[in-house]
N, C-alpha and C positions, 0 to 999 in steps of 0.2 A: 272630661271636665277640666277646665283651666285651673292651675294651682293658684292659691290666694296671692293677691298682689302684694308687693314689697315696697317700702319706702327706704331709699338711700338717704340717710340723714346727713351725710357728709361727703360731698363730691366737689372737688375743686375744678368745676367745669369751665371756669374762666381762664384756666391755665392755658398758656400758648400750645402746649402739646396736643390740644384738641382743636386747634384753629382750622386744620385741614379737613376735619370730618365730624365737626360737633353735632350736626343734625343726625348723622348716621349713628353716633354714639347714643343719642337719645332714642332713636328708633330701635337699636338693638337692645337697649335697656327694656323698652316697652315690650318687645317680642319675648324677652326673657321673664316678663312678669314684674319687672321694676318700673312701675308706672308713674311714680312720683319721686322727684329728686330735690333735695335741699342743697342749693349751690352755695358753697362756703365763700364768705368774704374774709380775706386776710390782710387787706390794706384798704385805705379809702378808695383807691382806684379800682381794685378788684371787687370791692363791695358794690360800687356803682355798675360795674360790668355784670355782676351776679343779679342785680335788679333788672338790668336791660334784658338778660336772658329769661328771668322769670316773667317779665311783661311779654316777651315774645311767645311764651308757651304757657299761658294761663291755665291754672288748674292742674298742670303737670310739673312745672318747675317753680320753686320757691327760692328765697334768698335769705342769707344772714348778712349782717353788716358789722364789721369790726376790724381790729388790727391785732394780728398775730404778735406774740412776744418777740419773734425775731425782728419785727418792724417797730418795736416799742420806741426805740430811740428817735424814730422818725416822726412820731406822733406829738404834735404841739397842741397848745390850748386853741390855737386858730383852727385846727381841724375838727375840733369837737362839735361845732355847729353843723358841719356837713354829716357827721355821723348821726347826730340828733334828727336831722332831716331824713336821712335814709331810714332810720328806725321808725319813722312815722308812716312810711309807705306800707300799704296793706300786703304787698307781695313779700315784704321783709318780716320773717317770722321768728327771728331770734337775733340777739346781740352776741357778736363774736365772730370769728374765733379770737378769743382772748384768754389770757392766763399767764402762765410762767413757764419758761423752758431754760433750765440750767444745764442741759445736756450739750446744746450748741453754743449757748452764751453769746449769741450775735448781738444782744443788747445787754448793757449793764444791768445788774439786779435792781438797782434803785429806779432805773428808767422803766423796767418791766413792771415793778409794783405800782408806779405812778400811772402808767397806761392802763393796767388792770383795774385799778381803783376807779379811774375816770370812766371806764367802760361799764363797770358794775353800777355806778351812779346813773349812767345814761339809761341802762336797762331798767333799773328801778323806776326812773322818771317816765320812761316810755312804756312801762308794764309789758316788757318783752322778756321771754325765757332767755336763758344763757347757754351759749354753745362754748364750752370751756376746753382748754388745752392745758395739760400739765405734763412736764417730763423732768424727772430728777429734781423736783422742787416741792415735793408733797407737803412737807411741814409748813413752809411759808404759804403755799396755796391754801391749805386749811385754815391757817391763822387769819389770813385775809378774808376769806369766805365767812368764817365764823364771826368776824368783827361786825358784819352787817346784820347778824341776828335774823329776826323774822322779817325784816325788809327785803331779804334776798329773794328774787323771783325763782320760779322753777328752773332747774339747771341740769344739764347733762355733761358728764365727764366724757368728752369726745375721744375716740380712739384709745379707750382704756387699755394699758399694757402693764399695769402695776400688780402688786401683790394682793393676796386674799385679804390681809389686814387693811390695806389701803382701800379696797373695794368695800369692806365692811364699815369703815369710817365714812366714806362717801355716803353709803346707804343710810347710816345713822344720821347723817346731816340732811337727808331727804333728796340727795342727788339721784338722777338717772345715770345709766351707764351705757356707752356706745362701744360696740365691738366691731373690729375690722378683721380683715384677712390675717392679721398678726397671729390669730389663733391657729392658722394653718401652717405656721412656721415651726418645723420640728426643732430648730436650733434654739429658739428663743421664746416660743409661744405656747409650749405645752402646759405651763402652769395655769393658762387661762381656762383649761378644761375644768379645773376645780372652781376657779372664780365665777364662771358663768352659772354654775350650779347654785351659787349664793344669791344671785340677783333675782328678785321676784319678777314675774313676767310683765307686771305693769310698770317696771323700771327699766326694762332692757330694750335697747334699740340697735339696729344694725346699720352698718355703713361701709363703703369702700375706701374712703379717703383717697380715691383716684386723683391724680395719675400714680399715686404712691401706693405701696403695700400690695402689689399683685400677689395673690395667694400662691405660695411656693408649691403646693401640691396639685395644681391643676393638671389634668391629663386629657388630651395631649397638651404639652406646654405651648403656650402662644409664642409666636415669633417675636412679638413685641413685649418688652417689660412694662409697657404702660398699662395701668389698671384702669377699668372702667365699670359702670354700673351693671353691665350684663353679668358680671361675675358675682353679684350679691347673693343669688341663690346658692352658690357654692359656699359662701361664708355661712348663710343660714343653715345649710345642711351640717357643716362642721359644728356649729354652736348647738344645734338640736341633738346631734350625736353625743356631745359632751353632756348635755342635760338629760339624755335619755328619753327624748320625746320625738314624735314625728315632726319632720320639717314643716308640714302643713300647719300643725298646731302652733309652732313657734312663729311661722309667718303671719298667721292671723293676730297673734298676741302683740308682736313687735309692731305690726302695721297700726293696730288699734292704739298702742301706746304713742307711736309717732304722731298719729292724727290728732290725738287728744293734746299732747305736749306742745306741738307747734301750732295748734288750732287750724289744721289744714282745711278741714270742711268749711270753716267759717271764711277762710281766705278764698277758697274756691267760689263761694257765693258772692263775695265782695267784688271779685274781678270778672265775674261771668258777664 
């Protein structure tokens, strides 16, 4: 019997590290049971590329459209119509990756907030869920999200690496939580064992965030440090172990949550 299929809700498949073997990456993912991939858009250009990839692989690849906080200083009002157009495409299933990142600080904080708010408003207008990024900016992130009240669409805190208290606050706000191979990092991810036990099954999703965050405990260790979706079952097993449940149970639950959150079934019908 084949294991339940998984959805990788965050894979930077437009990244140039996949240029030489992107189709093989998709095939390896499917062979590992990761049959649907949500390709992250982190700039206007990469969002367009994510849409191209989704169109080339209907029913298997989907896209998000947004501007990462690292690129917030590059986002002008002239770019917003392009994002609005992207969010109207049926293969684009979420707005983002957008949010705040005070760890790298590649963009000034005021530019990050302006870009974040602009994208929140686009998501509200387009009725698209949100694919959110936050690092070392929890208080401002929560303040901004709360300011939209009930207008805020469904949202997932992508690549969650924060504390149990932060996770509890996100859950109280109605957010979903995305977990990556960070949980497999014995140096900095062990606290996530407790965090994932707090998250209800219908709010939990899984992602690789490839090419980043290759799980550190893979055996045998891959020759390349590049992460890819075929390793998502390893992340699933780690999360299931922390939650004290079979990986098959977690796989079914997280897949059902991802399908519902991103509307993947509806998109598959629209592009068939």
